[in-house]
PyMOL Python script that loads the backbone (N, CA, C, O; Angstrom):
from pymol import cmd

cmd.read_pdbstr("""\
ATOM      1  N   MET A   1      98.920  85.263  76.079  1.00  0.00           N
ATOM      2  CA  MET A   1      97.813  85.199  76.944  1.00  0.00           C
ATOM      3  C   MET A   1      97.345  86.031  78.076  1.00  0.00           C
ATOM      4  O   MET A   1      98.173  86.391  78.913  1.00  0.00           O
ATOM      5  N   LYS A   2      96.104  86.372  78.188  1.00  0.00           N
ATOM      6  CA  LYS A   2      95.892  87.041  79.357  1.00  0.00           C
ATOM      7  C   LYS A   2      95.003  86.451  80.592  1.00  0.00           C
ATOM      8  O   LYS A   2      93.823  86.367  80.250  1.00  0.00           O
ATOM      9  N   TYR A   3      95.201  86.082  81.731  1.00  0.00           N
ATOM     10  CA  TYR A   3      94.525  85.959  82.948  1.00  0.00           C
ATOM     11  C   TYR A   3      94.039  87.007  83.833  1.00  0.00           C
ATOM     12  O   TYR A   3      94.833  87.895  84.142  1.00  0.00           O
ATOM     13  N   VAL A   4      92.656  87.038  84.360  1.00  0.00           N
ATOM     14  CA  VAL A   4      92.404  87.985  84.805  1.00  0.00           C
ATOM     15  C   VAL A   4      92.817  87.455  86.592  1.00  0.00           C
ATOM     16  O   VAL A   4      92.221  86.497  87.084  1.00  0.00           O
ATOM     17  N   VAL A   5      93.551  87.989  87.137  1.00  0.00           N
ATOM     18  CA  VAL A   5      94.134  88.043  88.568  1.00  0.00           C
ATOM     19  C   VAL A   5      93.465  88.580  89.513  1.00  0.00           C
ATOM     20  O   VAL A   5      93.683  89.790  89.577  1.00  0.00           O
ATOM     21  N   VAL A   6      92.405  88.019  90.630  1.00  0.00           N
ATOM     22  CA  VAL A   6      91.779  88.811  91.752  1.00  0.00           C
ATOM     23  C   VAL A   6      93.230  88.920  93.050  1.00  0.00           C
ATOM     24  O   VAL A   6      93.915  88.089  93.646  1.00  0.00           O
ATOM     25  N   PHE A   7      93.168  90.123  93.017  1.00  0.00           N
ATOM     26  CA  PHE A   7      94.627  91.036  94.252  1.00  0.00           C
ATOM     27  C   PHE A   7      93.829  90.936  95.371  1.00  0.00           C
ATOM     28  O   PHE A   7      92.825  91.638  95.258  1.00  0.00           O
ATOM     29  N   GLU A   8      93.895  90.344  96.382  1.00  0.00           N
ATOM     30  CA  GLU A   8      92.772  91.337  97.982  1.00  0.00           C
ATOM     31  C   GLU A   8      94.276  91.272  98.794  1.00  0.00           C
ATOM     32  O   GLU A   8      95.277  90.559  98.730  1.00  0.00           O
ATOM     33  N   LYS A   9      93.860  92.360  99.535  1.00  0.00           N
ATOM     34  CA  LYS A   9      94.944  92.612 100.637  1.00  0.00           C
ATOM     35  C   LYS A   9      94.178  91.931 102.030  1.00  0.00           C
ATOM     36  O   LYS A   9      92.977  91.886 102.298  1.00  0.00           O
ATOM     37  N   ALA A  10      95.147  91.517 102.659  1.00  0.00           N
ATOM     38  CA  ALA A  10      95.125  90.645 104.040  1.00  0.00           C
ATOM     39  C   ALA A  10      95.893  92.332 104.843  1.00  0.00           C
ATOM     40  O   ALA A  10      96.391  93.398 104.481  1.00  0.00           O
ATOM     41  N   SER A  11      95.475  91.471 106.285  1.00  0.00           N
ATOM     42  CA  SER A  11      96.414  92.393 107.228  1.00  0.00           C
ATOM     43  C   SER A  11      97.573  92.233 107.328  1.00  0.00           C
ATOM     44  O   SER A  11      98.159  93.129 107.937  1.00  0.00           O
ATOM     45  N   ASN A  12      98.157  91.430 106.967  1.00  0.00           N
ATOM     46  CA  ASN A  12      99.526  90.984 106.987  1.00  0.00           C
ATOM     47  C   ASN A  12     100.365  91.337 105.602  1.00  0.00           C
ATOM     48  O   ASN A  12     101.216  92.226 105.579  1.00  0.00           O
ATOM     49  N   ASN A  13     100.189  90.924 105.014  1.00  0.00           N
ATOM     50  CA  ASN A  13      99.519  90.618 103.153  1.00  0.00           C
ATOM     51  C   ASN A  13      99.046  90.618 101.942  1.00  0.00           C
ATOM     52  O   ASN A  13      97.867  90.924 101.766  1.00  0.00           O
ATOM     53  N   TRP A  14     100.000  90.222 100.708  1.00  0.00           N
ATOM     54  CA  TRP A  14      98.760  90.751 100.068  1.00  0.00           C
ATOM     55  C   TRP A  14      98.968  88.914  99.518  1.00  0.00           C
ATOM     56  O   TRP A  14      99.957  88.197  99.670  1.00  0.00           O
ATOM     57  N   CYS A  15      97.340  88.513  98.723  1.00  0.00           N
ATOM     58  CA  CYS A  15      96.612  86.927  98.319  1.00  0.00           C
ATOM     59  C   CYS A  15      96.613  87.501  96.198  1.00  0.00           C
ATOM     60  O   CYS A  15      96.594  88.613  95.670  1.00  0.00           O
ATOM     61  N   ALA A  16      96.639  86.408  95.744  1.00  0.00           N
ATOM     62  CA  ALA A  16      96.167  86.466  94.863  1.00  0.00           C
ATOM     63  C   ALA A  16      95.939  85.119  94.060  1.00  0.00           C
ATOM     64  O   ALA A  16      96.746  84.190  94.047  1.00  0.00           O
ATOM     65  N   PHE A  17      94.365  85.152  93.196  1.00  0.00           N
ATOM     66  CA  PHE A  17      94.243  84.365  92.806  1.00  0.00           C
ATOM     67  C   PHE A  17      93.764  84.000  91.686  1.00  0.00           C
ATOM     68  O   PHE A  17      92.865  84.832  91.558  1.00  0.00           O
ATOM     69  N   VAL A  18      93.700  83.083  90.405  1.00  0.00           N
ATOM     70  CA  VAL A  18      93.269  83.163  89.145  1.00  0.00           C
ATOM     71  C   VAL A  18      92.397  82.240  88.882  1.00  0.00           C
ATOM     72  O   VAL A  18      92.734  81.098  88.571  1.00  0.00           O
ATOM     73  N   PRO A  19      90.526  82.838  89.027  1.00  0.00           N
ATOM     74  CA  PRO A  19      89.015  81.708  88.817  1.00  0.00           C
ATOM     75  C   PRO A  19      89.594  81.111  87.578  1.00  0.00           C
ATOM     76  O   PRO A  19      89.468  79.888  87.630  1.00  0.00           O
ATOM     77  N   ASP A  20      90.203  81.527  86.441  1.00  0.00           N
ATOM     78  CA  ASP A  20      90.026  80.832  85.632  1.00  0.00           C
ATOM     79  C   ASP A  20      91.044  79.286  86.233  1.00  0.00           C
ATOM     80  O   ASP A  20      90.674  78.212  85.758  1.00  0.00           O
ATOM     81  N   LEU A  21      91.785  79.270  86.844  1.00  0.00           N
ATOM     82  CA  LEU A  21      92.867  78.338  87.145  1.00  0.00           C
ATOM     83  C   LEU A  21      93.032  77.391  88.182  1.00  0.00           C
ATOM     84  O   LEU A  21      94.129  77.082  88.648  1.00  0.00           O
ATOM     85  N   PRO A  22      91.496  76.738  88.694  1.00  0.00           N
ATOM     86  CA  PRO A  22      91.467  76.411  90.060  1.00  0.00           C
ATOM     87  C   PRO A  22      93.017  75.783  90.793  1.00  0.00           C
ATOM     88  O   PRO A  22      93.756  74.943  90.282  1.00  0.00           O
ATOM     89  N   GLY A  23      93.228  76.561  92.266  1.00  0.00           N
ATOM     90  CA  GLY A  23      94.348  75.944  92.589  1.00  0.00           C
ATOM     91  C   GLY A  23      95.501  77.365  92.461  1.00  0.00           C
ATOM     92  O   GLY A  23      96.284  77.784  93.314  1.00  0.00           O
ATOM     93  N   CYS A  24      95.347  77.659  91.644  1.00  0.00           N
ATOM     94  CA  CYS A  24      96.648  78.903  91.570  1.00  0.00           C
ATOM     95  C   CYS A  24      96.241  80.325  91.836  1.00  0.00           C
ATOM     96  O   CYS A  24      95.699  81.256  91.240  1.00  0.00           O
ATOM     97  N   VAL A  25      96.972  79.942  93.494  1.00  0.00           N
ATOM     98  CA  VAL A  25      97.253  81.076  94.059  1.00  0.00           C
ATOM     99  C   VAL A  25      98.426  81.835  94.780  1.00  0.00           C
ATOM    100  O   VAL A  25      99.294  81.578  93.947  1.00  0.00           O
ATOM    101  N   THR A  26      98.864  82.342  95.421  1.00  0.00           N
ATOM    102  CA  THR A  26      99.843  82.694  96.023  1.00  0.00           C
ATOM    103  C   THR A  26      99.846  84.257  96.815  1.00  0.00           C
ATOM    104  O   THR A  26      99.336  85.323  96.467  1.00  0.00           O
ATOM    105  N   THR A  27     100.634  83.891  98.000  1.00  0.00           N
ATOM    106  CA  THR A  27     100.678  85.416  99.142  1.00  0.00           C
ATOM    107  C   THR A  27     102.508  86.005  98.637  1.00  0.00           C
ATOM    108  O   THR A  27     103.542  85.376  98.415  1.00  0.00           O
ATOM    109  N   GLY A  28     102.251  87.102  98.630  1.00  0.00           N
ATOM    110  CA  GLY A  28     103.585  87.958  98.839  1.00  0.00           C
ATOM    111  C   GLY A  28     102.954  89.184  99.887  1.00  0.00           C
ATOM    112  O   GLY A  28     101.788  89.494 100.135  1.00  0.00           O
ATOM    113  N   ASP A  29     104.228  89.717 100.367  1.00  0.00           N
ATOM    114  CA  ASP A  29     104.568  90.826 101.117  1.00  0.00           C
ATOM    115  C   ASP A  29     104.042  91.984 100.558  1.00  0.00           C
ATOM    116  O   ASP A  29     103.185  92.452 101.307  1.00  0.00           O
ATOM    117  N   THR A  30     104.189  92.574  99.646  1.00  0.00           N
ATOM    118  CA  THR A  30     103.664  93.305  98.517  1.00  0.00           C
ATOM    119  C   THR A  30     102.949  93.372  97.126  1.00  0.00           C
ATOM    120  O   THR A  30     103.221  92.494  96.306  1.00  0.00           O
ATOM    121  N   LEU A  31     101.829  94.604  96.725  1.00  0.00           N
ATOM    122  CA  LEU A  31     101.455  94.171  95.568  1.00  0.00           C
ATOM    123  C   LEU A  31     102.354  93.470  94.664  1.00  0.00           C
ATOM    124  O   LEU A  31     102.434  92.352  94.154  1.00  0.00           O
ATOM    125  N   GLU A  32     103.165  94.847  94.668  1.00  0.00           N
ATOM    126  CA  GLU A  32     104.127  94.446  93.714  1.00  0.00           C
ATOM    127  C   GLU A  32     104.788  92.701  93.541  1.00  0.00           C
ATOM    128  O   GLU A  32     104.600  92.158  92.452  1.00  0.00           O
ATOM    129  N   GLU A  33     105.126  92.346  94.042  1.00  0.00           N
ATOM    130  CA  GLU A  33     106.116  91.086  94.303  1.00  0.00           C
ATOM    131  C   GLU A  33     104.810  90.060  94.443  1.00  0.00           C
ATOM    132  O   GLU A  33     105.246  88.941  94.712  1.00  0.00           O
ATOM    133  N   THR A  34     103.932  90.061  94.388  1.00  0.00           N
ATOM    134  CA  THR A  34     102.354  89.285  94.710  1.00  0.00           C
ATOM    135  C   THR A  34     102.487  89.273  93.152  1.00  0.00           C
ATOM    136  O   THR A  34     102.816  88.233  92.582  1.00  0.00           O
ATOM    137  N   LYS A  35     102.227  90.452  92.444  1.00  0.00           N
ATOM    138  CA  LYS A  35     102.248  90.450  90.775  1.00  0.00           C
ATOM    139  C   LYS A  35     103.196  89.198  90.031  1.00  0.00           C
ATOM    140  O   LYS A  35     102.847  88.441  89.126  1.00  0.00           O
ATOM    141  N   GLU A  36     104.262  89.255  90.611  1.00  0.00           N
ATOM    142  CA  GLU A  36     105.115  88.792  90.252  1.00  0.00           C
ATOM    143  C   GLU A  36     105.101  87.612  90.251  1.00  0.00           C
ATOM    144  O   GLU A  36     105.069  86.755  89.368  1.00  0.00           O
ATOM    145  N   LEU A  37     105.134  87.609  91.573  1.00  0.00           N
ATOM    146  CA  LEU A  37     104.249  85.935  92.134  1.00  0.00           C
ATOM    147  C   LEU A  37     103.358  84.893  91.295  1.00  0.00           C
ATOM    148  O   LEU A  37     103.434  83.680  91.095  1.00  0.00           O
ATOM    149  N   ILE A  38     102.733  85.619  91.011  1.00  0.00           N
ATOM    150  CA  ILE A  38     101.283  84.984  91.049  1.00  0.00           C
ATOM    151  C   ILE A  38     101.418  85.074  88.966  1.00  0.00           C
ATOM    152  O   ILE A  38     100.493  84.566  88.332  1.00  0.00           O
ATOM    153  N   ARG A  39     102.399  85.622  88.324  1.00  0.00           N
ATOM    154  CA  ARG A  39     102.816  85.536  86.772  1.00  0.00           C
ATOM    155  C   ARG A  39     103.493  84.201  86.968  1.00  0.00           C
ATOM    156  O   ARG A  39     102.934  83.233  86.453  1.00  0.00           O
ATOM    157  N   GLU A  40     104.411  84.042  87.516  1.00  0.00           N
ATOM    158  CA  GLU A  40     105.393  82.933  87.880  1.00  0.00           C
ATOM    159  C   GLU A  40     104.324  81.699  88.272  1.00  0.00           C
ATOM    160  O   GLU A  40     104.619  80.577  87.860  1.00  0.00           O
ATOM    161  N   ALA A  41     103.352  81.830  88.887  1.00  0.00           N
ATOM    162  CA  ALA A  41     102.306  79.955  89.406  1.00  0.00           C
ATOM    163  C   ALA A  41     101.760  80.139  88.432  1.00  0.00           C
ATOM    164  O   ALA A  41     101.553  79.017  87.970  1.00  0.00           O
ATOM    165  N   ILE A  42     101.116  81.331  87.362  1.00  0.00           N
ATOM    166  CA  ILE A  42     100.640  80.968  86.591  1.00  0.00           C
ATOM    167  C   ILE A  42     101.301  80.080  85.316  1.00  0.00           C
ATOM    168  O   ILE A  42     100.971  79.048  84.731  1.00  0.00           O
ATOM    169  N   GLU A  43     102.304  80.947  85.213  1.00  0.00           N
ATOM    170  CA  GLU A  43     102.969  79.791  84.074  1.00  0.00           C
ATOM    171  C   GLU A  43     103.408  78.297  84.804  1.00  0.00           C
ATOM    172  O   GLU A  43     103.882  77.502  83.993  1.00  0.00           O
ATOM    173  N   PHE A  44     103.311  77.763  86.334  1.00  0.00           N
ATOM    174  CA  PHE A  44     103.888  76.698  86.903  1.00  0.00           C
ATOM    175  C   PHE A  44     102.764  75.496  86.718  1.00  0.00           C
ATOM    176  O   PHE A  44     102.814  74.270  86.617  1.00  0.00           O
ATOM    177  N   HIS A  45     102.059  76.178  86.724  1.00  0.00           N
ATOM    178  CA  HIS A  45     100.578  75.695  86.857  1.00  0.00           C
ATOM    179  C   HIS A  45      99.990  75.302  85.706  1.00  0.00           C
ATOM    180  O   HIS A  45      99.529  74.161  85.674  1.00  0.00           O
ATOM    181  N   MET A  46      99.876  76.236  84.423  1.00  0.00           N
ATOM    182  CA  MET A  46      99.915  75.983  83.066  1.00  0.00           C
ATOM    183  C   MET A  46     100.822  74.247  82.337  1.00  0.00           C
ATOM    184  O   MET A  46     100.397  73.354  81.605  1.00  0.00           O
ATOM    185  N   GLU A  47     102.383  74.516  83.133  1.00  0.00           N
ATOM    186  CA  GLU A  47     103.535  73.968  82.576  1.00  0.00           C
ATOM    187  C   GLU A  47     102.601  72.599  83.525  1.00  0.00           C
ATOM    188  O   GLU A  47     102.046  72.038  82.580  1.00  0.00           O
ATOM    189  N   GLY A  48     102.216  71.912  84.652  1.00  0.00           N
ATOM    190  CA  GLY A  48     101.633  70.888  85.076  1.00  0.00           C
ATOM    191  C   GLY A  48     100.844  70.274  84.503  1.00  0.00           C
ATOM    192  O   GLY A  48     100.759  69.046  84.473  1.00  0.00           O
ATOM    193  N   TYR A  49     100.002  71.240  83.844  1.00  0.00           N
ATOM    194  CA  TYR A  49      98.786  70.447  82.852  1.00  0.00           C
ATOM    195  C   TYR A  49      99.584  69.630  81.881  1.00  0.00           C
ATOM    196  O   TYR A  49      99.448  68.441  81.594  1.00  0.00           O
ATOM    197  N   VAL A  50     100.385  70.448  81.465  1.00  0.00           N
ATOM    198  CA  VAL A  50     100.914  69.952  79.894  1.00  0.00           C
ATOM    199  C   VAL A  50     101.916  68.754  80.619  1.00  0.00           C
ATOM    200  O   VAL A  50     101.981  67.904  79.731  1.00  0.00           O
ATOM    201  N   GLU A  51     102.443  68.432  81.370  1.00  0.00           N
ATOM    202  CA  GLU A  51     103.487  67.858  81.757  1.00  0.00           C
ATOM    203  C   GLU A  51     102.248  66.241  81.517  1.00  0.00           C
ATOM    204  O   GLU A  51     102.413  65.362  80.671  1.00  0.00           O
ATOM    205  N   ASP A  52     101.223  66.304  82.443  1.00  0.00           N
ATOM    206  CA  ASP A  52     100.462  65.496  82.568  1.00  0.00           C
ATOM    207  C   ASP A  52      99.659  65.395  81.321  1.00  0.00           C
ATOM    208  O   ASP A  52      98.757  64.557  81.338  1.00  0.00           O
ATOM    209  N   ASP A  53      99.845  66.186  80.110  1.00  0.00           N
ATOM    210  CA  ASP A  53      98.768  65.919  78.953  1.00  0.00           C
ATOM    211  C   ASP A  53      97.365  66.127  79.142  1.00  0.00           C
ATOM    212  O   ASP A  53      96.487  65.496  78.553  1.00  0.00           O
ATOM    213  N   GLU A  54      97.185  67.027  79.977  1.00  0.00           N
ATOM    214  CA  GLU A  54      95.773  67.502  80.520  1.00  0.00           C
ATOM    215  C   GLU A  54      95.377  69.035  79.817  1.00  0.00           C
ATOM    216  O   GLU A  54      96.159  69.952  79.566  1.00  0.00           O
ATOM    217  N   PRO A  55      94.247  68.997  79.646  1.00  0.00           N
ATOM    218  CA  PRO A  55      94.362  70.395  78.591  1.00  0.00           C
ATOM    219  C   PRO A  55      93.959  71.522  79.841  1.00  0.00           C
ATOM    220  O   PRO A  55      93.553  71.087  80.919  1.00  0.00           O
ATOM    221  N   LEU A  56      94.076  72.699  79.653  1.00  0.00           N
ATOM    222  CA  LEU A  56      94.367  73.991  80.120  1.00  0.00           C
ATOM    223  C   LEU A  56      92.504  74.110  80.345  1.00  0.00           C
ATOM    224  O   LEU A  56      91.711  73.857  79.438  1.00  0.00           O
ATOM    225  N   PRO A  57      92.049  74.606  81.946  1.00  0.00           N
ATOM    226  CA  PRO A  57      90.829  74.700  81.902  1.00  0.00           C
ATOM    227  C   PRO A  57      89.899  75.536  81.325  1.00  0.00           C
ATOM    228  O   PRO A  57      90.288  76.691  81.158  1.00  0.00           O
ATOM    229  N   ALA A  58      89.083  75.345  81.071  1.00  0.00           N
ATOM    230  CA  ALA A  58      88.241  76.987  79.561  1.00  0.00           C
ATOM    231  C   ALA A  58      88.672  77.764  80.591  1.00  0.00           C
ATOM    232  O   ALA A  58      88.809  77.681  81.812  1.00  0.00           O
ATOM    233  N   HIS A  59      88.966  79.112  79.074  1.00  0.00           N
ATOM    234  CA  HIS A  59      89.095  80.679  79.619  1.00  0.00           C
ATOM    235  C   HIS A  59      87.728  81.018  80.607  1.00  0.00           C
ATOM    236  O   HIS A  59      87.706  80.008  81.309  1.00  0.00           O
ATOM    237  N   SER A  60      87.330  81.314  80.761  1.00  0.00           N
ATOM    238  CA  SER A  60      85.877  81.854  80.770  1.00  0.00           C
ATOM    239  C   SER A  60      86.150  83.612  81.161  1.00  0.00           C
ATOM    240  O   SER A  60      85.551  84.376  80.404  1.00  0.00           O
ATOM    241  N   CYS A  61      87.034  84.300  82.317  1.00  0.00           N
ATOM    242  CA  CYS A  61      86.969  85.434  82.429  1.00  0.00           C
ATOM    243  C   CYS A  61      87.484  86.228  81.436  1.00  0.00           C
ATOM    244  O   CYS A  61      88.678  86.026  81.216  1.00  0.00           O
ATOM    245  N   VAL A  62      86.888  87.167  80.692  1.00  0.00           N
ATOM    246  CA  VAL A  62      87.121  88.085  79.995  1.00  0.00           C
ATOM    247  C   VAL A  62      87.250  89.555  79.888  1.00  0.00           C
ATOM    248  O   VAL A  62      87.515  90.289  78.937  1.00  0.00           O
ATOM    249  N   ASP A  63      86.896  89.851  81.562  1.00  0.00           N
ATOM    250  CA  ASP A  63      87.175  91.038  82.156  1.00  0.00           C
ATOM    251  C   ASP A  63      86.985  91.409  83.529  1.00  0.00           C
ATOM    252  O   ASP A  63      86.145  90.781  84.173  1.00  0.00           O
ATOM    253  N   ALA A  64      87.519  92.170  83.980  1.00  0.00           N
ATOM    254  CA  ALA A  64      87.367  92.700  85.564  1.00  0.00           C
ATOM    255  C   ALA A  64      87.468  94.138  85.293  1.00  0.00           C
ATOM    256  O   ALA A  64      87.890  94.922  84.442  1.00  0.00           O
ATOM    257  N   ALA A  65      86.734  94.095  86.702  1.00  0.00           N
ATOM    258  CA  ALA A  65      86.820  96.020  87.020  1.00  0.00           C
ATOM    259  C   ALA A  65      86.687  96.157  88.627  1.00  0.00           C
ATOM    260  O   ALA A  65      86.135  95.259  89.262  1.00  0.00           O
ATOM    261  N   VAL A  66      87.115  97.099  89.151  1.00  0.00           N
ATOM    262  CA  VAL A  66      86.556  97.409  90.770  1.00  0.00           C
ATOM    263  C   VAL A  66      85.279  97.890  90.458  1.00  0.00           C
ATOM    264  O   VAL A  66      85.092  97.792  89.245  1.00  0.00           O
ATOM    265  N   VAL A  67      84.431  98.316  90.986  1.00  0.00           N
ATOM    266  CA  VAL A  67      83.018  98.857  91.076  1.00  0.00           C
ATOM    267  C   VAL A  67      82.864  99.205  92.261  1.00  0.00           C
ATOM    268  O   VAL A  67      82.921  98.542  93.296  1.00  0.00           O
ATOM    269  N   GLU A  68      82.566 100.806  91.998  1.00  0.00           N
ATOM    270  CA  GLU A  68      82.204 101.424  92.720  1.00  0.00           C
ATOM    271  C   GLU A  68      81.005 102.024  93.634  1.00  0.00           C
ATOM    272  O   GLU A  68      80.485 103.051  93.198  1.00  0.00           O
ATOM    273  N   VAL A  69      80.531 101.520  94.804  1.00  0.00           N
ATOM    274  CA  VAL A  69      78.875 101.500  95.036  1.00  0.00           C
ATOM    275  C   VAL A  69      78.546 102.236  95.804  1.00  0.00           C
ATOM    276  O   VAL A  69      79.421 102.373  96.658  1.00  0.00           O
ATOM    277  N   ASN A  70      77.312 103.092  96.050  1.00  0.00           N
ATOM    278  CA  ASN A  70      77.088 103.513  97.225  1.00  0.00           C
ATOM    279  C   ASN A  70      76.406 102.601  98.427  1.00  0.00           C
ATOM    280  O   ASN A  70      75.549 101.732  98.267  1.00  0.00           O
ATOM    281  N   VAL A  71      76.941 102.976  99.530  1.00  0.00           N
ATOM    282  CA  VAL A  71      76.719 102.411 100.446  1.00  0.00           C
ATOM    283  C   VAL A  71      75.701 102.983 101.382  1.00  0.00           C
ATOM    284  O   VAL A  71      75.715 104.148 101.779  1.00  0.00           O
ATOM    285  N   PRO A  72      74.777 102.031 101.719  1.00  0.00           N
ATOM    286  CA  PRO A  72      73.386 102.327 102.065  1.00  0.00           C
ATOM    287  C   PRO A  72      73.852 103.054 103.963  1.00  0.00           C
ATOM    288  O   PRO A  72      74.746 102.674 104.718  1.00  0.00           O
ATOM    289  N   GLU A  73      72.875 104.091 104.148  1.00  0.00           N
ATOM    290  CA  GLU A  73      73.370 104.783 104.678  1.00  0.00           C
ATOM    291  C   GLU A  73      72.457 104.323 106.568  1.00  0.00           C
ATOM    292  O   GLU A  73      71.324 104.613 106.955  1.00  0.00           O
ATOM    293  N   GLY A  74      73.189 103.819 107.038  1.00  0.00           N
ATOM    294  CA  GLY A  74      73.651 103.006 108.714  1.00  0.00           C
ATOM    295  C   GLY A  74      73.828 101.414 108.017  1.00  0.00           C
ATOM    296  O   GLY A  74      73.062 100.453 108.082  1.00  0.00           O
ATOM    297  N   ALA A  75      75.023 101.548 107.402  1.00  0.00           N
ATOM    298  CA  ALA A  75      74.857 100.019 106.695  1.00  0.00           C
ATOM    299  C   ALA A  75      76.443  99.961 107.636  1.00  0.00           C
ATOM    300  O   ALA A  75      77.242 100.890 107.756  1.00  0.00           O
ATOM    301  N   ARG A  76      76.518  99.007 108.033  1.00  0.00           N
ATOM    302  CA  ARG A  76      78.014  98.244 108.276  1.00  0.00           C
ATOM    303  C   ARG A  76      78.609  97.283 108.277  1.00  0.00           C
ATOM    304  O   ARG A  76      78.058  96.231 108.599  1.00  0.00           O
ATOM    305  N   PHE A  77      79.935  97.328 107.914  1.00  0.00           N
ATOM    306  CA  PHE A  77      80.881  96.509 107.714  1.00  0.00           C
ATOM    307  C   PHE A  77      81.133  95.022 108.912  1.00  0.00           C
ATOM    308  O   PHE A  77      81.882  95.306 109.846  1.00  0.00           O
ATOM    309  N   ALA A  78      80.636  93.711 108.919  1.00  0.00           N
ATOM    310  CA  ALA A  78      80.747  93.349 109.487  1.00  0.00           C
ATOM    311  C   ALA A  78      82.522  92.780 109.827  1.00  0.00           C
ATOM    312  O   ALA A  78      83.029  92.531 108.733  1.00  0.00           O
ATOM    313  N   GLU A  79      83.146  92.623 110.537  1.00  0.00           N
ATOM    314  CA  GLU A  79      84.474  92.032 111.386  1.00  0.00           C
ATOM    315  C   GLU A  79      84.607  90.595 110.000  1.00  0.00           C
ATOM    316  O   GLU A  79      83.833  89.640 109.938  1.00  0.00           O
ATOM    317  N   PRO A  80      85.622  90.816 109.179  1.00  0.00           N
ATOM    318  CA  PRO A  80      86.086  89.646 108.521  1.00  0.00           C
ATOM    319  C   PRO A  80      86.751  88.822 109.110  1.00  0.00           C
ATOM    320  O   PRO A  80      87.729  89.074 109.814  1.00  0.00           O
ATOM    321  N   VAL A  81      86.126  87.373 108.803  1.00  0.00           N
ATOM    322  CA  VAL A  81      87.017  86.070 109.302  1.00  0.00           C
ATOM    323  C   VAL A  81      88.701  86.113 109.021  1.00  0.00           C
ATOM    324  O   VAL A  81      89.480  85.684 109.873  1.00  0.00           O
ATOM    325  N   TYR A  82      89.155  86.668 107.756  1.00  0.00           N
ATOM    326  CA  TYR A  82      90.494  86.554 107.003  1.00  0.00           C
ATOM    327  C   TYR A  82      90.111  88.041 105.982  1.00  0.00           C
ATOM    328  O   TYR A  82      89.509  88.039 104.908  1.00  0.00           O
ATOM    329  N   PRO A  83      90.663  89.206 106.701  1.00  0.00           N
ATOM    330  CA  PRO A  83      90.546  90.052 106.083  1.00  0.00           C
ATOM    331  C   PRO A  83      91.432  90.602 104.901  1.00  0.00           C
ATOM    332  O   PRO A  83      92.589  91.018 104.847  1.00  0.00           O
ATOM    333  N   LEU A  84      90.395  90.429 103.952  1.00  0.00           N
ATOM    334  CA  LEU A  84      90.959  90.382 102.379  1.00  0.00           C
ATOM    335  C   LEU A  84      91.274  91.382 101.653  1.00  0.00           C
ATOM    336  O   LEU A  84      92.007  91.359 100.664  1.00  0.00           O
ATOM    337  N   TRP A  85      90.608  92.498 102.223  1.00  0.00           N
ATOM    338  CA  TRP A  85      90.156  93.700 101.381  1.00  0.00           C
ATOM    339  C   TRP A  85      89.654  94.908 102.063  1.00  0.00           C
ATOM    340  O   TRP A  85      88.487  94.959 102.450  1.00  0.00           O
ATOM    341  N   ASP A  86      90.492  95.894 102.229  1.00  0.00           N
ATOM    342  CA  ASP A  86      90.000  97.136 102.817  1.00  0.00           C
ATOM    343  C   ASP A  86      89.057  98.123 102.250  1.00  0.00           C
ATOM    344  O   ASP A  86      89.456  98.952 101.432  1.00  0.00           O
ATOM    345  N   PRO A  87      87.932  98.081 102.606  1.00  0.00           N
ATOM    346  CA  PRO A  87      86.888  98.954 101.867  1.00  0.00           C
ATOM    347  C   PRO A  87      87.312 100.549 101.839  1.00  0.00           C
ATOM    348  O   PRO A  87      86.977 101.200 100.849  1.00  0.00           O
ATOM    349  N   GLU A  88      87.883 101.051 102.673  1.00  0.00           N
ATOM    350  CA  GLU A  88      88.137 102.403 102.951  1.00  0.00           C
ATOM    351  C   GLU A  88      88.978 102.598 101.488  1.00  0.00           C
ATOM    352  O   GLU A  88      88.724 103.393 100.583  1.00  0.00           O
ATOM    353  N   SER A  89      89.907 101.741 101.560  1.00  0.00           N
ATOM    354  CA  SER A  89      91.312 102.312 100.576  1.00  0.00           C
ATOM    355  C   SER A  89      91.129 102.371  99.281  1.00  0.00           C
ATOM    356  O   SER A  89      90.473 101.689  98.494  1.00  0.00           O
ATOM    357  N   SER A  90      91.857 103.358  99.167  1.00  0.00           N
ATOM    358  CA  SER A  90      91.536 104.021  97.487  1.00  0.00           C
ATOM    359  C   SER A  90      92.209 103.465  96.550  1.00  0.00           C
ATOM    360  O   SER A  90      92.133 103.705  95.345  1.00  0.00           O
ATOM    361  N   GLU A  91      93.237 102.312  97.373  1.00  0.00           N
ATOM    362  CA  GLU A  91      94.023 101.473  96.120  1.00  0.00           C
ATOM    363  C   GLU A  91      93.434 100.386  95.842  1.00  0.00           C
ATOM    364  O   GLU A  91      93.063  99.518  96.631  1.00  0.00           O
ATOM    365  N   ALA A  92      93.297 100.425  94.271  1.00  0.00           N
ATOM    366  CA  ALA A  92      92.536  99.338  93.744  1.00  0.00           C
ATOM    367  C   ALA A  92      94.088  98.830  93.096  1.00  0.00           C
ATOM    368  O   ALA A  92      95.030  99.563  92.792  1.00  0.00           O
ATOM    369  N   ALA A  93      94.003  97.344  93.004  1.00  0.00           N
ATOM    370  CA  ALA A  93      95.216  96.627  92.091  1.00  0.00           C
ATOM    371  C   ALA A  93      94.813  96.710  90.516  1.00  0.00           C
ATOM    372  O   ALA A  93      93.679  96.634  90.044  1.00  0.00           O
ATOM    373  N   GLU A  94      96.191  96.907  89.750  1.00  0.00           N
ATOM    374  CA  GLU A  94      96.142  96.917  88.671  1.00  0.00           C
ATOM    375  C   GLU A  94      95.707  95.288  88.167  1.00  0.00           C
ATOM    376  O   GLU A  94      95.329  94.544  89.071  1.00  0.00           O
ATOM    377  N   VAL A  95      95.747  94.823  86.988  1.00  0.00           N
ATOM    378  CA  VAL A  95      95.364  93.419  86.671  1.00  0.00           C
ATOM    379  C   VAL A  95      96.857  93.454  86.066  1.00  0.00           C
ATOM    380  O   VAL A  95      97.307  94.359  85.363  1.00  0.00           O
ATOM    381  N   ALA A  96      97.678  92.046  86.560  1.00  0.00           N
ATOM    382  CA  ALA A  96      98.741  91.369  85.518  1.00  0.00           C
ATOM    383  C   ALA A  96      98.612  91.867  83.851  1.00  0.00           C
ATOM    384  O   ALA A  96      97.727  91.695  83.013  1.00  0.00           O
ATOM    385  N   ASP A  97      99.723  92.450  83.819  1.00  0.00           N
ATOM    386  CA  ASP A  97      99.809  92.031  82.488  1.00  0.00           C
ATOM    387  C   ASP A  97     100.206  90.607  82.008  1.00  0.00           C
ATOM    388  O   ASP A  97     100.248  90.350  80.805  1.00  0.00           O
TER     389      ASP A  97
END
""", "prot")
cmd.dss("prot")
cmd.show_as("cartoon", "prot")
cmd.util.cbc("prot")
cmd.orient("prot")
């Protein structure tokens, strides 16, 4: 089974979460580490549902992509409260297999 995973770059680490599995979140020092940790977190999260004899949440995310848009001239980016993603970065995280 595949899940859509959102990877966000913070100032000192990476974060990942799974929209279809509320509370399934992890952080890591590198993107590669975070990919492995979120895979483990998904499996652990699913095991918890099974142990509690609860159904897994409905699988609603079927696709994800990074979409490039034209930013209007004169637009400014606000300083994020928690810097999650560098909009100037050309590196886009691949969805974990």
